[in-house]
DSSP file (Angstrom, degrees, kcal/mol; ACC not computed):
  #  RESIDUE AA STRUCTURE BP1 BP2  ACC     N-H-->O    O-->H-N    N-H-->O    O-->H-N    TCO  KAPPA ALPHA  PHI   PSI    X-CA   Y-CA   Z-CA
    1    1 A M              0   0    0      0, 0.0     2,-0.2     0, 0.0    76,-0.1   0.000 360.0 360.0 360.0 129.4   10.7    4.9   42.7
    2    2 A A        +     0   0    0    138,-0.4   138,-2.2    74,-0.2     2,-0.3  -0.545 360.0 166.4 -79.3 141.2    8.7    1.8   41.7
    3    3 A K  E     -AB  75 139A   0     72,-2.3    72,-1.6   136,-0.3     2,-0.5  -0.967  40.9 -94.5-150.9 166.7    9.1    0.6   38.2
    4    4 A V  E     +A   74   0A   0    134,-2.5   133,-2.6    -2,-0.3    70,-0.2  -0.743  30.6 178.4 -84.6 122.5    8.5   -2.3   35.8
    5    5 A V  E     -     0   0A   0     68,-3.1     2,-0.3    -2,-0.5    69,-0.2   0.813  68.3  -3.0 -90.4 -38.2   11.5   -4.6   35.5
    6    6 A S  E     -A   73   0A   0     67,-1.5    67,-2.6   129,-0.1     2,-0.4  -0.995  51.5-146.5-155.3 148.6   10.0   -7.1   33.1
    7    7 A I  E     -AC  72  20A   0     13,-0.9    13,-3.0    -2,-0.3     2,-0.4  -0.983  29.4-167.3-115.3 132.7    6.7   -8.0   31.3
    8    8 A N  E     - C   0  19A   0     63,-3.3     2,-0.3    -2,-0.4    58,-0.1  -0.944   9.7-177.7-132.7 143.5    6.2  -11.7   30.9
    9    9 A I  E     + C   0  18A   0      9,-2.2     9,-3.0    -2,-0.4     2,-0.3  -0.969   4.1 177.4-140.8 150.0    3.8  -13.8   28.9
   10   10 A S        -     0   0    0     -2,-0.3    25,-2.1     7,-0.2    26,-0.2  -0.985  30.7-138.7-149.2 157.6    2.9  -17.5   28.3
   11   11 A S  S    S+     0   0    0     -2,-0.3     2,-0.3    23,-0.2     6,-0.1   0.566  90.5  45.7 -92.4 -10.1    0.4  -19.5   26.3
   12   12 A K  S >  S-     0   0    0      3,-0.1     3,-0.6    24,-0.0    23,-0.2  -0.957  83.9-114.7-131.7 151.7   -0.3  -22.0   29.1
   13   13 A K  T 3  S+     0   0    0     -2,-0.3    -2,-0.1     1,-0.2    56,-0.0  -0.465  91.4  29.9 -78.9 153.6   -1.0  -21.6   32.9
   14   14 A G  T 3  S+     0   0    0      1,-0.2    95,-0.5    -2,-0.1    96,-0.4   0.601  96.5  98.3  79.5  12.0    1.4  -22.9   35.5
   15   15 A I  S <  S-     0   0    0     -3,-0.6    -1,-0.2    94,-0.1    -3,-0.1  -0.894  83.8 -84.4-126.1 158.8    4.7  -22.6   33.6
   16   16 A P        -     0   0    0      0, 0.0     2,-0.3     0, 0.0    51,-0.2  -0.251  47.7-127.3 -57.6 151.2    7.4  -19.9   33.5
   17   17 A K        -     0   0    0     49,-3.2    -7,-0.2    53,-0.1    52,-0.1  -0.700  12.4-119.9-103.6 156.1    6.6  -16.9   31.3
   18   18 A T  E     -C    9   0A   0     -9,-3.0    -9,-2.2    -2,-0.3    48,-0.1  -0.807  30.3-116.7 -96.5 130.5    8.8  -15.4   28.6
   19   19 A P  E     -C    8   0A   0      0, 0.0     2,-0.3     0, 0.0   -11,-0.3  -0.367  31.5-175.3 -66.2 143.2    9.9  -11.8   28.9
   20   20 A I  E     -C    7   0A   0    -13,-3.0   -13,-0.9    -2,-0.1     3,-0.1  -0.923  31.7-123.6-131.4 158.8    8.7   -9.3   26.3
   21   21 A Q  S    S+     0   0    0     -2,-0.3   115,-2.3     1,-0.2     2,-0.3   0.800  89.8   1.3 -76.2 -30.1    9.7   -5.6   26.0
   22   22 A E  E     -I  135   0B   0    113,-0.2     2,-0.3   -15,-0.1   113,-0.2  -0.989  64.4-159.5-155.4 155.0    6.2   -4.2   26.1
   23   23 A G  E     -I  134   0B   0    111,-2.6   111,-2.4    -2,-0.3     2,-0.6  -0.979  19.8-126.4-139.2 151.9    2.7   -5.6   26.4
   24   24 A E  E     -I  133   0B   0     -2,-0.3     8,-3.1   109,-0.2     2,-0.5  -0.875  23.6-158.4 -97.5 118.5   -0.9   -4.4   25.7
   25   25 A F  E     -IJ 132  31B   0    107,-2.5   107,-2.3    -2,-0.6     2,-0.4  -0.869  10.2-150.4-101.1 125.9   -3.1   -4.7   28.7
   26   26 A I  E >>  - J   0  30B   0      4,-3.3     3,-2.1    -2,-0.5     4,-2.0  -0.804  23.2-103.3-105.6 131.9   -6.8   -4.8   27.9
   27   27 A T  T 34 S+     0   0    0     -2,-0.4   102,-0.2     1,-0.3    -1,-0.1  -0.232 104.2   0.8 -51.5 132.9   -9.6   -3.5   30.1
   28   28 A N  T 34 S+     0   0    0    100,-2.2    -1,-0.3     1,-0.1   101,-0.1   0.697 131.5  62.2  56.6  25.4  -11.4   -6.3   31.9
   29   29 A F  T <4 S-     0   0    0     -3,-2.1     9,-2.3    10,-0.1     2,-0.3   0.514  85.0-139.2-135.6 -56.6   -9.1   -8.9   30.3
   30   30 A G  E  <  +J   26   0B   0     -4,-2.0    -4,-3.3     7,-0.2     2,-0.4  -0.931  61.1   5.2 123.7-151.2   -5.4   -8.6   31.2
   31   31 A L  E >  S-J   25   0B   0     12,-0.6     3,-2.3    -2,-0.3     6,-0.3  -0.586  83.3-108.1 -76.4 123.3   -2.3   -9.0   29.1
   32   32 A K  T 3  S+     0   0    0     -8,-3.1    -8,-0.2    -2,-0.4     3,-0.1  -0.245 100.2   5.2 -53.1 130.7   -3.2   -9.6   25.4
   33   33 A E  T 3  S+     0   0    0      1,-0.2     2,-0.3   -24,-0.1    -1,-0.3   0.543  97.0 133.1  70.5  11.6   -2.5  -13.2   24.4
   34   34 A D    X   -     0   0    0     -3,-2.3     3,-1.5     1,-0.1    -1,-0.2  -0.709  63.5-126.8 -93.3 148.1   -1.5  -14.3   27.9
   35   35 A S  T 3  S+     0   0    0    -25,-2.1   -22,-0.2    -2,-0.3   -24,-0.1   0.711 107.0  55.4 -64.4 -22.6   -3.0  -17.5   29.3
   36   36 A H  T 3  S+     0   0    0    -26,-0.2    -1,-0.3   -24,-0.1     6,-0.1   0.532  82.0 114.7 -89.3  -5.8   -4.3  -15.8   32.5
   37   37 A G    <   +     0   0    0     -3,-1.5     2,-0.3    -6,-0.3    -7,-0.2  -0.305  40.1  94.8 -64.7 148.2   -6.3  -13.2   30.6
   38   38 A G  S    S-     0   0    0     -9,-2.3     2,-1.6     2,-0.1     5,-0.0  -0.892  83.4 -57.5 154.9 178.3  -10.1  -13.3   30.9
   39   39 A D  S    S+     0   0    0     -2,-0.3     2,-0.3    88,-0.1   -10,-0.1  -0.597  94.4  92.9 -89.9  77.3  -13.1  -11.9   32.7
   40   40 A W  S    S-     0   0    0     -2,-1.6     3,-0.4   -11,-0.1    -2,-0.1  -0.890  87.2 -92.1-154.2-177.8  -12.1  -12.8   36.3
   41   41 A H  S    S+     0   0    0     -2,-0.3     3,-0.2     1,-0.2     2,-0.2   0.587 112.2  58.0 -84.8 -10.3  -10.3  -11.4   39.3
   42   42 A R        +     0   0    0      1,-0.2    -1,-0.2    -6,-0.1    85,-0.2  -0.424  59.6 136.6-116.3  57.7   -6.8  -12.7   38.5
   43   43 A Q  S    S+     0   0    0     83,-0.8   -12,-0.6    -3,-0.4     2,-0.4   0.857  72.6  25.5 -70.7 -36.8   -6.2  -11.1   35.1
   44   44 A V  E     -D  126   0A   0     82,-2.0    82,-2.4    -3,-0.2     2,-0.4  -0.990  68.2-153.5-133.8 136.4   -2.6  -10.0   35.8
   45   45 A S  E     -D  125   0A   0     -2,-0.4    27,-2.1    80,-0.2    26,-1.4  -0.900  12.0-169.0-110.3 141.2    0.0  -11.4   38.3
   46   46 A L  E     +De 124  72A   0     78,-2.7    78,-2.4    -2,-0.4     2,-0.3  -0.972   7.7 177.8-129.0 143.9    2.7   -9.2   39.7
   47   47 A L  E     - e   0  73A   0     25,-2.1    27,-2.0    -2,-0.4     2,-0.2  -0.993  27.5-121.3-144.7 138.3    5.8  -10.2   41.7
   48   48 A A  E >>  - e   0  74A   0     -2,-0.3     4,-1.7    74,-0.3     3,-0.8  -0.548  13.6-132.2 -81.0 142.4    8.6   -8.0   43.0
   49   49 A Q  H 3> S+     0   0    0     25,-3.4     4,-2.6     1,-0.2     5,-0.2   0.842 110.5  63.2 -56.7 -33.2   12.3   -8.5   42.0
   50   50 A E  H 3> S+     0   0    0     24,-0.3     4,-1.1     1,-0.2    -1,-0.2   0.854 101.8  49.4 -62.3 -34.8   13.0   -8.2   45.8
   51   51 A S  H <> S+     0   0    0     -3,-0.8     4,-1.2     2,-0.2     3,-0.3   0.904 110.0  50.2 -69.4 -42.3   10.8  -11.4   46.4
   52   52 A I  H  X S+     0   0    0     -4,-1.7     4,-1.9     1,-0.2     3,-0.4   0.904 106.3  56.8 -61.5 -40.5   12.7  -13.2   43.6
   53   53 A D  H  X S+     0   0    0     -4,-2.6     4,-2.2     1,-0.2    -1,-0.2   0.817  98.4  61.0 -61.4 -31.7   16.0  -12.1   45.3
   54   54 A K  H  X S+     0   0    0     -4,-1.1     4,-0.5    -3,-0.3    -1,-0.2   0.911 106.8  45.4 -61.0 -42.2   14.9  -13.8   48.6
   55   55 A I  H ><>S+     0   0    0     -4,-1.2     5,-1.3    -3,-0.4     3,-1.0   0.880 109.3  55.4 -69.0 -38.0   14.7  -17.1   46.8
   56   56 A K  H ><5S+     0   0    0     -4,-1.9     3,-2.0     1,-0.3    -2,-0.2   0.899 102.1  57.5 -59.5 -40.0   18.1  -16.4   45.1
   57   57 A E  H 3<5S+     0   0    0     -4,-2.2    -1,-0.3     1,-0.3    -2,-0.2   0.696  94.7  66.1 -65.2 -18.5   19.6  -15.9   48.6
   58   58 A M  T <<5S-     0   0    0     -3,-1.0    -1,-0.3    -4,-0.5    -2,-0.2   0.396 130.4 -93.1 -81.9   2.9   18.4  -19.4   49.5
   59   59 A G  T < 5S+     0   0    0     -3,-2.0     2,-0.9     1,-0.2    -3,-0.2   0.509  86.4 131.4 100.1   6.2   20.9  -20.7   47.0
   60   60 A M      < -     0   0    0     -5,-1.3     3,-0.3    -4,-0.1    -1,-0.2  -0.813  36.5-175.7 -95.2 106.7   18.7  -20.9   43.9
   61   61 A E        +     0   0    0     -2,-0.9     3,-0.1     1,-0.2    -4,-0.0  -0.321  52.8  46.7 -94.5 177.7   20.6  -19.2   41.2
   62   62 A N        +     0   0    0      1,-0.2     2,-0.7    -2,-0.1    -1,-0.2   0.822  67.9 153.2  59.8  35.2   19.6  -18.4   37.6
   63   63 A L        +     0   0    0     -3,-0.3    -1,-0.2   -11,-0.1    -7,-0.1  -0.857  18.1 178.2 -95.6 119.6   16.2  -17.0   38.5
   64   64 A S    >   -     0   0    0     -2,-0.7     3,-2.0    -3,-0.1     4,-0.2  -0.758  40.0 -73.1-116.4 163.4   15.0  -14.5   36.0
   65   65 A P  T 3  S+     0   0    0      0, 0.0    -1,-0.1     0, 0.0   -58,-0.1  -0.269 118.5  29.2 -54.2 138.9   11.8  -12.5   35.6
   66   66 A G  T >  S+     0   0    0    -48,-0.1   -49,-3.2   -60,-0.1     3,-1.9   0.178  84.5 109.8  96.0 -15.8    8.9  -14.6   34.5
   67   67 A V  T <  S+     0   0    0     -3,-2.0    47,-0.1     1,-0.3   -49,-0.0   0.771  80.7  49.0 -65.7 -24.7   10.2  -17.8   36.2
   68   68 A F  T 3  S-     0   0    0     -4,-0.2    -1,-0.3     2,-0.1   -54,-0.1   0.203 121.9-108.5 -97.3  16.2    7.4  -17.6   38.8
   69   69 A A    <   +     0   0    0     -3,-1.9     2,-0.3     1,-0.2    -2,-0.1   0.712  66.5 154.2  67.3  24.5    4.8  -17.1   36.0
   70   70 A E        -     0   0    0      1,-0.1    -1,-0.2   -53,-0.1   -24,-0.2  -0.618  41.2-149.4 -82.0 143.4    4.3  -13.4   36.9
   71   71 A N  S    S+     0   0    0    -26,-1.4   -63,-3.3    -2,-0.3     2,-0.5   0.857  86.3  30.3 -76.6 -37.7    3.1  -11.1   34.2
   72   72 A I  E     -Ae   7  46A   0    -27,-2.1   -25,-2.1   -65,-0.2     2,-0.5  -0.985  67.2-159.2-128.6 125.4    4.9   -8.0   35.6
   73   73 A T  E     -Ae   6  47A   0    -67,-2.6   -68,-3.1    -2,-0.5   -67,-1.5  -0.891  23.7-167.1 -97.8 129.2    8.1   -8.1   37.6
   74   74 A T  E     -Ae   4  48A   0    -27,-2.0   -25,-3.4    -2,-0.5     2,-0.3  -0.599  14.7-157.6-113.8 172.1    8.4   -4.9   39.7
   75   75 A E  E    S+A    3   0A   0    -72,-1.6   -72,-2.3   -27,-0.2     3,-0.1  -0.977  70.8  23.1-148.1 138.9   11.1   -3.2   41.7
   76   76 A G  S    S+     0   0    0     -2,-0.3     2,-0.4   -74,-0.2   -74,-0.2   0.627  97.9  90.7  87.8  12.9   10.9   -0.6   44.5
   77   77 A I        -     0   0    0    -74,-0.1     2,-1.4   -76,-0.1   -27,-0.2  -0.991  69.7-135.5-143.1 133.1    7.4   -1.5   45.7
   78   78 A C    >   -     0   0    0     -2,-0.4     3,-1.5     1,-0.2     4,-0.3  -0.688  28.5-177.0 -87.2  89.6    6.2   -3.9   48.4
   79   79 A L  G >  S+     0   0    0     -2,-1.4     3,-2.1     1,-0.3    -1,-0.2   0.870  72.3  58.2 -57.9 -45.8    3.4   -5.4   46.5
   80   80 A Y  G 3  S+     0   0    0     42,-0.3    -1,-0.3     1,-0.3    43,-0.1   0.553  99.8  60.3 -71.5  -4.8    2.0   -7.8   49.1
   81   81 A K  G <  S+     0   0    0     -3,-1.5    -1,-0.3    41,-0.1    -2,-0.2   0.453  80.3 105.9 -95.7  -3.1    1.5   -4.9   51.6
   82   82 A L  S <  S-     0   0    0     -3,-2.1     2,-0.1    -4,-0.3     3,-0.1  -0.538  75.4-117.3 -73.0 142.3   -0.9   -3.1   49.2
   83   83 A P    >   -     0   0    0      0, 0.0     3,-2.1     0, 0.0    14,-0.2  -0.454  32.3 -93.7 -77.5 152.7   -4.6   -3.3   50.3
   84   84 A I  T 3  S+     0   0    0      1,-0.3    14,-0.2    -2,-0.1     3,-0.1  -0.430 116.6  32.3 -58.0 136.6   -7.2   -5.1   48.2
   85   85 A G  T 3  S+     0   0    0     12,-2.9    -1,-0.3     1,-0.3    13,-0.1   0.234  84.1 139.5  95.6 -13.7   -8.8   -2.4   46.1
   86   86 A A    <   -     0   0    0     -3,-2.1    11,-3.0    10,-0.1     2,-0.4  -0.336  43.4-142.2 -62.1 144.9   -5.7   -0.3   45.7
   87   87 A K  E     -FG  96 143A   0     56,-0.5    56,-3.0     9,-0.2     2,-0.4  -0.912  16.0-169.8-115.0 141.3   -5.2    1.1   42.3
   88   88 A M  E     -FG  95 142A   0      7,-2.5     7,-2.9    -2,-0.4     2,-0.7  -0.984  18.9-141.0-129.5 138.3   -1.9    1.5   40.4
   89   89 A K  E     +FG  94 141A   0     52,-3.0    52,-2.5    -2,-0.4     2,-0.5  -0.893  25.0 178.6 -94.5 120.0   -1.0    3.3   37.2
   90   90 A I  E >   -FG  93 140A   0      3,-2.5     3,-2.2    -2,-0.7    50,-0.2  -0.968  62.1 -48.1-124.9 112.4    1.5    1.1   35.4
   91   91 A G  T 3  S-     0   0    0     48,-1.3    43,-0.2    -2,-0.5    42,-0.0  -0.455 122.3 -25.3  58.7-129.6    2.6    2.6   32.0
   92   92 A E  T 3  S+     0   0    0     41,-2.7    -1,-0.3    -2,-0.2     2,-0.2   0.534 124.6  87.0 -88.4  -7.7   -0.7    3.6   30.3
   93   93 A S  E <   -F   90   0A   0     -3,-2.2    -3,-2.5    40,-0.3     2,-0.5  -0.539  64.4-143.4 -98.5 158.5   -2.8    1.1   32.2
   94   94 A I  E     -FH  89 130A   0     36,-2.5    35,-2.6    -5,-0.2    36,-1.6  -0.988  18.5-167.5-121.7 127.1   -4.6    1.2   35.5
   95   95 A H  E     -FH  88 128A   0     -7,-2.9    -7,-2.5    -2,-0.5     2,-0.5  -0.836  11.0-151.1-111.9 146.1   -4.8   -1.9   37.7
   96   96 A E  E     -FH  87 127A   0     31,-2.4    31,-2.0    -2,-0.3     2,-0.3  -0.987  25.5-121.4-116.6 127.7   -6.9   -2.7   40.8
   97   97 A V  E     + H   0 126A   0    -11,-3.0   -12,-2.9    -2,-0.5    29,-0.3  -0.513  38.5 166.0 -68.2 125.2   -5.5   -5.1   43.4
   98   98 A T  E     +     0   0A   0     27,-2.7     2,-0.3     1,-0.3    28,-0.2   0.608  60.2  16.1-115.2 -21.6   -7.9   -8.0   43.7
   99   99 A Q  E     - H   0 125A   0     26,-1.4    26,-2.6   -58,-0.1     2,-0.5  -0.983  55.0-148.3-157.4 141.3   -5.9  -10.7   45.6
  100  100 A I  E    S- H   0 124A   0     -2,-0.3    24,-0.2    24,-0.2    22,-0.1  -0.963  73.3 -24.5-111.3 122.7   -2.7  -10.9   47.7
  101  101 A G  S    S-     0   0    0     22,-3.4     2,-0.3    -2,-0.5    20,-0.2  -0.039  73.4-124.0  67.2-178.2   -1.0  -14.3   47.4
  102  102 A K        -     0   0    0     18,-0.9     2,-0.5    -3,-0.1    21,-0.1  -0.985  13.1-107.0-159.3 158.0   -2.7  -17.4   46.4
  103  103 A Q        -     0   0    0     -2,-0.3     2,-0.8    18,-0.0    18,-0.0  -0.782  25.7-148.7 -90.7 130.5   -3.3  -20.9   47.7
  104  104 A C        -     0   0    0     -2,-0.5     3,-0.1     1,-0.2    -2,-0.0  -0.879  14.9-178.2 -99.7 110.5   -1.4  -23.6   45.8
  105  105 A H  S    S+     0   0    0     -2,-0.8     2,-0.4     1,-0.2    -1,-0.2   0.881  76.1  22.1 -73.9 -38.9   -3.5  -26.8   45.9
  106  106 A N  S    S-     0   0    0      0, 0.0     2,-0.4     0, 0.0    -1,-0.2  -0.962  96.0 -99.8-126.7 144.8   -0.9  -28.8   44.0
  107  107 A R        -     0   0    0     -2,-0.4    -2,-0.0    -3,-0.1     5,-0.0  -0.517  48.9-137.6 -64.3 120.7    2.8  -28.1   43.8
  108  108 A C     >  -     0   0    0     -2,-0.4     4,-2.0     1,-0.1     5,-0.2  -0.160  23.6 -97.7 -78.0 172.8    3.1  -26.5   40.4
  109  109 A K  H  > S+     0   0    0    -95,-0.5     4,-1.9     1,-0.2     5,-0.2   0.840 124.4  57.8 -58.5 -34.0    5.8  -27.1   37.8
  110  110 A I  H  > S+     0   0    0    -96,-0.4     4,-3.1     2,-0.2     5,-0.5   0.930 104.8  49.9 -64.4 -44.9    7.6  -24.0   39.0
  111  111 A F  H  > S+     0   0    0      1,-0.2     4,-2.8     2,-0.2    -2,-0.2   0.923 112.8  46.9 -58.8 -45.0    7.8  -25.4   42.6
  112  112 A H  H  < S+     0   0    0     -4,-2.0    -1,-0.2     1,-0.2    -2,-0.2   0.811 116.7  44.5 -69.7 -29.2    9.2  -28.7   41.2
  113  113 A T  H  < S+     0   0    0     -4,-1.9    -2,-0.2    -5,-0.2    -1,-0.2   0.911 128.4  24.5 -77.7 -43.9   11.7  -26.9   39.0
  114  114 A I  H  < S-     0   0    0     -4,-3.1    -3,-0.2     2,-0.2    -2,-0.2   0.780  97.7-124.0 -96.5 -31.4   12.9  -24.3   41.5
  115  115 A G  S  < S+     0   0    0     -4,-2.8     2,-0.3    -5,-0.5    -4,-0.2   0.302  84.9  36.6 101.9  -9.0   12.2  -26.0   44.8
  116  116 A D        -     0   0    0     -6,-0.3     2,-0.4    -5,-0.0    -2,-0.2  -0.967  65.4-144.0-161.8 163.4   10.1  -23.2   46.2
  117  117 A C        -     0   0    0     -2,-0.3     4,-0.2     1,-0.1    -6,-0.0  -0.973   8.4-174.0-140.0 125.2    7.5  -20.7   45.1
  118  118 A I  S >>>S+     0   0    0     -2,-0.4     4,-2.9     1,-0.2     3,-1.3   0.641  71.4  85.2 -90.1 -17.9    7.2  -17.1   46.4
  119  119 A M  H 3>5S+     0   0    0      1,-0.3     4,-1.6     3,-0.2    -1,-0.2   0.875  83.0  57.8 -55.9 -42.2    4.0  -16.3   44.5
  120  120 A P  H 345S+     0   0    0      0, 0.0   -18,-0.9     0, 0.0    -1,-0.3   0.776 120.0  29.6 -62.4 -22.4    1.6  -17.8   47.1
  121  121 A K  H <45S+     0   0    0     -3,-1.3    -2,-0.2   -20,-0.2    -3,-0.1   0.822 137.3  15.1-102.1 -39.7    3.1  -15.5   49.8
  122  122 A E  H  <5S+     0   0    0     -4,-2.9   -74,-0.3   -22,-0.1   -42,-0.3   0.458  95.2 100.0-124.5  -2.8    4.2  -12.3   48.0
  123  123 A G     << -     0   0    0     -4,-1.6   -22,-3.4    -5,-0.6     2,-0.3  -0.522  52.7-158.1 -80.1 154.4    2.7  -12.3   44.6
  124  124 A I  E     -DH  46 100A   0    -78,-2.4   -78,-2.7   -24,-0.2     2,-0.4  -0.878   5.5-141.2-129.3 165.6   -0.4  -10.2   43.9
  125  125 A F  E     -DH  45  99A   0    -26,-2.6   -27,-2.7    -2,-0.3   -26,-1.4  -0.955  17.8-177.6-128.1 146.3   -3.2  -10.2   41.3
  126  126 A T  E     -DH  44  97A   0    -82,-2.4   -82,-2.0    -2,-0.4   -83,-0.8  -0.910  19.8-138.0-135.4 162.6   -5.0   -7.3   39.6
  127  127 A K  E     - H   0  96A   0    -31,-2.0   -31,-2.4    -2,-0.3     2,-0.7  -0.915  33.9-109.3-116.3 154.2   -7.7   -6.7   37.2
  128  128 A I  E     + H   0  95A   0     -2,-0.3  -100,-2.2  -102,-0.3   -33,-0.2  -0.726  34.2 173.8 -89.4 116.2   -7.4   -4.1   34.4
  129  129 A I  E    S+     0   0A   0    -35,-2.6     2,-0.4    -2,-0.7   -34,-0.2   0.816  79.9  16.2 -85.9 -37.4   -9.6   -1.0   35.0
  130  130 A M  E    S- H   0  94A   0    -36,-1.6   -36,-2.5  -104,-0.1    -1,-0.3  -0.972  83.4-135.9-140.7 123.6   -8.1    0.9   32.1
  131  131 A G        +     0   0    0     -2,-0.4     2,-0.3   -38,-0.2  -105,-0.2  -0.200  38.7 126.6 -74.6 166.0   -6.1   -0.7   29.3
  132  132 A G  E     -I   25   0B   0   -107,-2.3  -107,-2.5   -39,-0.1     2,-0.2  -0.906  56.2 -60.6 163.9 173.6   -2.9    0.6   27.8
  133  133 A C  E     -I   24   0B   0     -2,-0.3   -41,-2.7  -109,-0.2     2,-0.4  -0.566  38.9-165.3 -80.7 140.2    0.6   -0.2   26.8
  134  134 A V  E     -I   23   0B   0   -111,-2.4  -111,-2.6    -2,-0.2     2,-0.3  -0.997   8.0-170.6-126.4 132.2    3.2   -1.1   29.5
  135  135 A K  E >   -I   22   0B   0     -2,-0.4     3,-2.2  -113,-0.2  -131,-0.2  -0.869  35.7 -90.9-121.2 153.0    6.9   -1.1   28.7
  136  136 A V  T 3  S+     0   0    0   -115,-2.3  -131,-0.2    -2,-0.3  -130,-0.1  -0.420 116.7  29.4 -57.4 132.9   10.0   -2.3   30.6
  137  137 A G  T 3  S+     0   0    0   -133,-2.6    -1,-0.3     1,-0.3  -132,-0.1   0.231  85.8 142.9  96.5 -12.7   11.2    0.7   32.7
  138  138 A D    <   -     0   0    0     -3,-2.2  -134,-2.5  -135,-0.1    -1,-0.3  -0.271  54.2-110.8 -61.4 148.6    7.7    2.3   33.1
  139  139 A I  B     -B    3   0A   0   -136,-0.2   -48,-1.3   -48,-0.0     2,-0.5  -0.520  21.4-142.9 -78.3 144.9    7.0    3.9   36.5
  140  140 A I  E     -G   90   0A   0   -138,-2.2     2,-0.5    -2,-0.2  -138,-0.4  -0.959  19.0-173.0-110.5 124.7    4.5    2.3   38.9
  141  141 A E  E     -G   89   0A   0    -52,-2.5   -52,-3.0    -2,-0.5     2,-0.5  -0.973  20.5-140.0-123.1 123.1    2.4    4.8   40.8
  142  142 A V  E     -G   88   0A   0     -2,-0.5   -54,-0.3   -54,-0.2     2,-0.2  -0.717  30.7-135.3 -77.9 124.7   -0.1    3.9   43.6
  143  143 A L  E     -G   87   0A   0    -56,-3.0   -56,-0.5    -2,-0.5     2,-0.3  -0.561   5.2-130.2 -86.8 144.8   -3.1    6.1   43.0
  144  144 A K              0   0    0     -2,-0.2    -1,-0.0     1,-0.1   -56,-0.0  -0.704 360.0 360.0 -88.1 143.8   -4.9    8.0   45.8
  145  145 A D              0   0    0     -2,-0.3    -1,-0.1   -58,-0.0    -2,-0.0   0.481 360.0 360.0 -70.9 360.0   -8.7    7.6   45.9
C-alpha cells in the first residue's frame, strides 16, 4: 500500500526542505507557503523513499525526507513509472502527474551537498486538481479514469 512518509516545505527553491506533519495543498497552486507553489505545471514534487534508499546504498548516509527538495516523500509506489496525466488521491487532495524527472541545467546545492541527485531521474511533479489536507501516513491511491 502506497503512503505519505513525509511532507516537506521550504521558503526558497533549490535547497533541502523541512519536514512538517501535515500540509494544506491548494487547487492550482501547490503546498501552501512553499517556494514551488504557483500557477504552473510543477506545483508539487514527489520522490519515493525507495529512490532515496538507492543513494543511501551508494554510501551516502544521513539522508532524510526533504533533502532532495521534494514536497512529498512516498513509500510503496514507483512514481517515475506513472504516466503523464495520471491522477492520485493523496490525503484529501487530488494531484495530476505533469512531469517525470527534470533536467538539471546547473548542479544544484543538493548535488553539491550530497554528491548526486535522484530527482532528475525518479522524481515527479504534479499540479493540484483538488485541494485539501495531506498528513504523514495518508494513503496514496492512483485513480482510474
